[in-house]
MINU-904320 format. One record per residue (C-alpha): residue in one letter; x, y, z. Coordinates in steps of 0.05 Angstrom, whole numbers, plus 5000, padded with zeros to 4 digits. Each point is the difference from the previous one (the first is absolute). Example, Ala and Ser with C-alpha at 12.3 -4.5 7.8 and 13.67 -1.06 7.14 Angstrom:
BEGIN
('A'; (5246; 4910; 5156))
('S'; (5027; 5069; 4987))
//
This chain:
BEGIN
('M'; (4798; 4524; 5242))
('S'; (5018; 5074; 4995))
('A'; (4947; 5049; 5022))
('V'; (5007; 5044; 4938))
('S'; (4989; 4977; 4928))
('V'; (5038; 5041; 4948))
('V'; (4977; 5018; 4930))
('L'; (5061; 5027; 4962))
('V'; (4977; 5044; 4943))
('G'; (5053; 5017; 4948))
('C'; (5055; 4948; 5007))
('G'; (5040; 5024; 4940))
('A'; (5064; 4970; 4974))
('P'; (5043; 4955; 5045))
('L'; (5065; 5034; 5023))
('K'; (4975; 5068; 4977))
('S'; (4933; 5018; 5030))
('M'; (4981; 5020; 5071))
('G'; (4939; 4956; 5000))
('W'; (5042; 4939; 4986))
('Y'; (5046; 5020; 5057))
('H'; (4941; 5006; 5048))
('A'; (4982; 4929; 4982))
('T'; (5071; 4973; 5013))
('Q'; (5002; 5033; 5069))
('I'; (4933; 4972; 5022))
('L'; (5019; 4931; 4975))
('H'; (5069; 4999; 5033))
('K'; (5003; 4940; 5047))
('D'; (5024; 5044; 5058))
('S'; (4950; 5056; 4987))
('K'; (4970; 5032; 5062))
('I'; (4943; 5031; 4960))
('A'; (4935; 4975; 5029))
('A'; (4970; 4987; 4932))
('R'; (4989; 4946; 4948))
('L'; (5006; 5016; 4925))
('D'; (4939; 4967; 4970))
('F'; (4987; 5037; 4935))
('I'; (5040; 5038; 4948))
('V'; (4966; 5045; 4948))
('E'; (5043; 5018; 4940))
('P'; (4960; 5034; 4944))
('W'; (5058; 5012; 4952))
('F'; (5041; 4936; 4999))
('M'; (4937; 4957; 4999))
('S'; (4974; 5037; 4939))
('E'; (5016; 4975; 4930))
('A'; (5044; 5060; 4985))
('G'; (5035; 4994; 5068))
('K'; (5016; 4926; 4992))
('S'; (5045; 5014; 4941))
('S'; (5030; 5065; 5027))
('A'; (5067; 5009; 5035))
('G'; (4995; 4966; 5067))
('G'; (4941; 4957; 4979))
('A'; (5038; 4935; 5000))
('E'; (5031; 5014; 5068))
('F'; (4932; 5016; 5029))
('A'; (4970; 4936; 4971))
('E'; (5055; 4959; 5033))
('F'; (4990; 5037; 5067))
('R'; (4925; 4987; 4995))
('K'; (5008; 4926; 4986))
('D'; (5048; 4992; 5059))
('L'; (4953; 5034; 5050))
('E'; (4938; 4964; 4975))
('T'; (5036; 4934; 5006))
('T'; (5039; 5008; 5064))
('K'; (4957; 5050; 5040))
('G'; (4930; 4992; 4972))
('I'; (4994; 5074; 4986))
('Q'; (4944; 5017; 4952))
('F'; (5014; 5049; 4942))
('F'; (4949; 5045; 4966))
('S'; (5001; 5053; 4946))
('R'; (4943; 5040; 5033))
('V'; (4988; 5020; 5072))
('E'; (4926; 4985; 4994))
('D'; (5016; 4926; 4988))
('V'; (5032; 4991; 5069))
('P'; (4955; 4953; 5041))
('P'; (4958; 5027; 5058))
('I'; (5027; 5001; 5071))
('V'; (4984; 4938; 5040))
('D'; (4998; 4984; 5074))
('G'; (5007; 5073; 5021))
('V'; (5073; 5004; 4978))
('K'; (5027; 5071; 4997))
('R'; (5023; 5021; 4930))
('L'; (5056; 5048; 4983))
('A'; (5011; 5026; 4929))
('I'; (5070; 5021; 4981))
('I'; (4995; 5043; 4937))
('S'; (5066; 5009; 4963))
('A'; (4977; 5014; 4929))
('R'; (5014; 5058; 4953))
('T'; (4978; 5066; 5031))
('S'; (4950; 5013; 4945))
('D'; (4965; 4934; 5013))
('N'; (4995; 5007; 5076))
('P'; (4933; 5037; 5006))
('S'; (4960; 4947; 4963))
('L'; (5037; 4942; 5033))
('F'; (4989; 5033; 5068))
('A'; (4925; 5004; 4989))
('K'; (4997; 4927; 4980))
('C'; (5039; 4980; 5063))
('L'; (4947; 5035; 5042))
('D'; (4946; 4961; 4963))
('I'; (5031; 4932; 5017))
('G'; (4997; 5014; 5074))
('C'; (5071; 5020; 5019))
('H'; (5006; 5022; 5072))
('A'; (5062; 5043; 4987))
('I'; (5042; 5022; 4940))
('F'; (5075; 5010; 4995))
('L'; (5010; 5047; 4942))
('E'; (5067; 5013; 4967))
('K'; (5021; 5073; 4990))
('P'; (4978; 5049; 4975))
('G'; (4932; 4964; 5000))
('A'; (4968; 5036; 4941))
('P'; (5018; 5047; 4943))
('S'; (4967; 5060; 5032))
('V'; (4977; 5029; 5066))
('A'; (4927; 4999; 4976))
('E'; (5003; 4925; 4986))
('L'; (5034; 4985; 5066))
('E'; (4948; 5040; 5038))
('L'; (4944; 4962; 4965))
('M'; (5034; 4934; 5019))
('K'; (5002; 5023; 5073))
('T'; (4926; 5018; 4998))
('K'; (4982; 4931; 4972))
('A'; (5044; 4965; 5052))
('D'; (4966; 5040; 5056))
('E'; (4932; 4978; 4974))
('F'; (5022; 4927; 5004))
('G'; (5034; 5010; 5068))
('V'; (5066; 4978; 4970))
('S'; (5068; 5025; 5026))
('V'; (5051; 5019; 4947))
('F'; (5075; 4998; 5014))
('M'; (5055; 5024; 4954))
('G'; (5066; 4969; 4979))
('F'; (5042; 5059; 5023))
('N'; (5054; 4955; 5028))
('K'; (5046; 5056; 5022))
('N'; (4951; 5024; 5052))
('V'; (5022; 4939; 5041))
('S'; (5074; 5003; 4980))
('K'; (5054; 5003; 5052))
('F'; (5040; 5052; 4961))
('V'; (4941; 5048; 5003))
('S'; (4989; 4992; 5075))
('K'; (5074; 5007; 5014))
('T'; (5006; 5063; 4956))
('R'; (4940; 5032; 5034))
('A'; (5025; 4983; 5069))
('Y'; (5070; 5029; 4987))
('A'; (4972; 5064; 4970))
('K'; (4952; 5008; 5059))
('S'; (5057; 4995; 5049))
('H'; (5041; 5051; 4961))
('P'; (4958; 5063; 4992))
('G'; (5017; 5045; 4941))
('T'; (5018; 4943; 4953))
('N'; (4970; 4983; 4932))
('V'; (4977; 4933; 4973))
('T'; (5003; 4971; 4929))
('F'; (4968; 4934; 4980))
('L'; (5035; 4972; 4939))
('H'; (4971; 4944; 4957))
('N'; (5045; 4965; 4949))
('N'; (4982; 4950; 4946))
('N'; (5049; 4963; 4955))
('Y'; (4975; 5012; 4930))
('N'; (5050; 5013; 4945))
('E'; (4994; 5066; 4962))
('S'; (4985; 4959; 4937))
('G'; (4939; 4969; 5034))
('L'; (4967; 5064; 5022))
('N'; (4955; 5004; 4940))
('E'; (4968; 4933; 5018))
('C'; (4997; 5022; 5073))
('F'; (4966; 5065; 4984))
('E'; (4946; 4965; 4959))
('R'; (4988; 4943; 5049))
('N'; (4995; 5051; 5057))
('A'; (4962; 5051; 4960))
('E'; (4968; 5031; 5061))
('G'; (5067; 5034; 5012))
('M'; (5056; 4996; 5051))
('L'; (4964; 5038; 5055))
('K'; (4940; 4954; 4995))
('N'; (5043; 4939; 4993))
('M'; (5071; 4995; 5027))
('A'; (5002; 5062; 5046))
('I'; (4929; 4987; 5025))
('H'; (5031; 4962; 5058))
('E'; (5040; 5061; 5023))
('L'; (4940; 5045; 4991))
('A'; (4961; 4952; 5045))
('I'; (5054; 5008; 5052))
('A'; (4993; 5076; 4994))
('V'; (4925; 4996; 5007))
('T'; (5001; 4951; 5058))
('F'; (5056; 5028; 5043))
('Y'; (5011; 5072; 4978))
('G'; (4929; 5025; 4993))
('V'; (5006; 5014; 4926))
('T'; (4935; 5010; 4962))
('A'; (4985; 5033; 4933))
('D'; (4965; 5056; 5037))
('N'; (5056; 5017; 5049))
('I'; (5061; 5002; 4955))
('A'; (5030; 5069; 5006))
('S'; (5055; 4987; 4949))
('V'; (5035; 4946; 4960))
('V'; (5069; 5010; 4969))
('A'; (5033; 4953; 4951))
('D'; (5075; 4986; 5004))
('K'; (5017; 5014; 4928))
('D'; (5071; 4972; 5006))
('F'; (4973; 4932; 5020))
('S'; (4936; 4997; 4960))
('Q'; (4988; 4976; 4928))
('C'; (4935; 5006; 4961))
('L'; (4997; 4961; 4934))
('T'; (4953; 4988; 4942))
('L'; (5010; 4930; 4972))
('E'; (4967; 4956; 4948))
('G'; (4973; 4937; 5031))
('P'; (4997; 4931; 4967))
('S'; (4931; 5015; 4973))
('G'; (5025; 5062; 4962))
('R'; (4965; 5048; 5047))
('T'; (5040; 5053; 5037))
('F'; (5002; 5009; 5075))
('T'; (5028; 5058; 5041))
('D'; (5023; 4982; 5070))
('F'; (5057; 5007; 5049))
('G'; (5061; 4956; 4993))
('R'; (5019; 5027; 5068))
('I'; (4971; 5054; 5044))
('K'; (5016; 5033; 5066))
('F'; (4958; 5054; 5034))
('T'; (4988; 5031; 5068))
('I'; (4929; 5011; 5027))
('T'; (4986; 5052; 5053))
('T'; (4931; 5000; 5032))
('K'; (4960; 5058; 5027))
('D'; (5013; 4971; 5069))
('G'; (5075; 5007; 4990))
('N'; (5015; 4926; 4988))
('E'; (5054; 4985; 4949))
('V'; (5018; 4935; 4965))
('S'; (5039; 4985; 4937))
('I'; (4986; 4943; 4952))
('A'; (5045; 4971; 4946))
('A'; (4991; 4943; 4951))
('D'; (5046; 4973; 4946))
('R'; (4978; 4947; 4950))
('C'; (5073; 4981; 4987))
('G'; (5030; 5012; 5068))
('G'; (5007; 4929; 5027))
('D'; (4960; 4952; 5045))
('D'; (4994; 5036; 5067))
('S'; (4958; 5051; 5036))
('V'; (5033; 5050; 5047))
('G'; (4981; 5047; 5056))
('I'; (5050; 5058; 5004))
('V'; (5005; 5051; 5057))
('T'; (5038; 5064; 4987))
('D'; (5015; 5061; 5043))
('G'; (4976; 5070; 4984))
('E'; (5058; 5011; 4952))
('G'; (4987; 4937; 4960))
('N'; (5055; 4957; 5031))
('E'; (4982; 4927; 5006))
('L'; (4996; 4976; 5072))
('V'; (4975; 4929; 4991))
('R'; (4965; 4954; 4951))
('F'; (4958; 4938; 5010))
('T'; (4989; 4951; 4943))
('M'; (4953; 4946; 4977))
('P'; (5026; 4947; 4998))
('D'; (5047; 5001; 5060))
('D'; (5044; 4947; 5033))
('E'; (4941; 4972; 5039))
('D'; (4963; 4986; 4936))
('A'; (5058; 4961; 4968))
('P'; (4978; 4930; 5021))
('S'; (4929; 5007; 4975))
('I'; (5023; 5031; 4935))
('K'; (5051; 4944; 4989))
('D'; (4945; 4949; 5014))
('A'; (4954; 5033; 4949))
('E'; (5056; 5003; 4948))
('E'; (5015; 4926; 5009))
('R'; (4928; 4978; 4998))
('I'; (4979; 5043; 4942))
('A'; (5059; 5012; 4954))
('G'; (4994; 5050; 4943))
('A'; (4945; 5045; 5028))
('M'; (5001; 5076; 4997))
('P'; (5051; 5022; 5052))
('Y'; (4952; 5046; 5037))
('F'; (4958; 4940; 5020))
('Y'; (5058; 4974; 5042))
('V'; (5014; 5069; 5029))
('Q'; (4928; 5014; 5019))
('S'; (4984; 4929; 5020))
('P'; (5002; 5011; 5076))
('D'; (4953; 5060; 4996))
('Y'; (4949; 4967; 4955))
('Q'; (5001; 4940; 5046))
('T'; (4985; 5046; 5059))
('L'; (4943; 5034; 4963))
('K'; (4965; 4935; 4983))
('E'; (5012; 4972; 5070))
('R'; (4969; 5060; 5033))
('V'; (4940; 5003; 4953))
('A'; (4984; 4925; 5000))
('N'; (5012; 4991; 5075))
('A'; (4956; 5059; 5017))
('I'; (4944; 4975; 4955))
('A'; (5005; 4930; 5029))
('N'; (4994; 5027; 5071))
('S'; (4952; 5058; 4985))
('E'; (5052; 5050; 5026))
('P'; (5024; 5068; 4976))
('V'; (5056; 5000; 4949))
('E'; (5063; 5033; 5028))
('G'; (5040; 5049; 4958))
('V'; (4973; 4981; 4931))
('A'; (4976; 5056; 4954))
('T'; (4926; 5002; 4985))
('I'; (4963; 5022; 4938))
('E'; (4990; 5068; 5033))
('V'; (5076; 5009; 5001))
('A'; (5002; 4977; 4928))
('I'; (4948; 5052; 4978))
('E'; (5039; 5057; 5032))
('T'; (5065; 4974; 4972))
('L'; (4972; 4997; 4930))
('K'; (4974; 5071; 5008))
('V'; (5070; 5023; 5018))
('A'; (5029; 4963; 4940))
('E'; (4951; 5031; 4952))
('Y'; (5012; 5069; 5030))
('L'; (5075; 4996; 4998))
('T'; (5013; 4968; 4932))
('P'; (4983; 5060; 4955))
('I'; (5035; 5049; 5048))
('L'; (5064; 4960; 4999))
('M'; (4998; 4990; 4924))
('E'; (4992; 5074; 4991))
('Q'; (5059; 5014; 5046))
('L'; (5043; 4953; 4958))
('E'; (4983; 5029; 4932))
//
């Protein structure tokens, strides 16, 4: 029996949602994650409206399979999850819509979770995330964040190369593979905005490794040739203004410099680029790389038809859950995984930068 019992909150649609992918990784027969998936909480697809919505039938089939073959229990509410028995340690993985996270987080504390793995950005605002941290501290619960790139090889290789070559500059580029025609749906579904959503991973890298905070940013400059700010009408008829792509350079008061770029329609990879003082590229490291090819191929064969970024990020998300679950099981510190404190500072940076960059691109 695994030492850690997992409550997955926010499964979402099979093949499309991060919660669903967390479940598939934990359940994989060769998984090295020291955890057992016991409960899945899915408020939307287990509601009357959700059952008949897009993805509802696929979720129902997924649920039936796991109930039958794995004995996993499904609930529509966190508070219905049974109490902990026999002193088992409980980990909540929350992968719901950002706007729902604060209330779901509080309920996970109430059902006795010993630790929480919270998907980025964690909450819609800094104030809400800070309140969540305060509540977790009151319960003595550790909170870890799904910033998978903090443990990515391409990040560590980029940092190491730049450190060994003084005077160079670093850019962390994040690509997604949306079509231009699908940006209106993307903008609405990720209404918190690109810097709080897609580029939050790169901002977390800047906070963790380059000492960036909202208080010590000396300047930020957008690359207008690369960047694109759009106002689009979402499926609901409401309009959303966000970046289709963005690139900017942050300089801190301490003299640190790091550039971040994100492109909704740029592809499937993430890249660390090191340039010399004149902007000439010296080297780039990518995610995925050749070492990741076998695990990506395995994921593609096992789970055909999923969003491509699941396959690309599969090794890093596996590492995150392994480190968190194994550390909880053995009552040890968690190595290299971002905490809620990092998330709070990262969200502060995102909120600080967004209006500045939009103004620069007017």
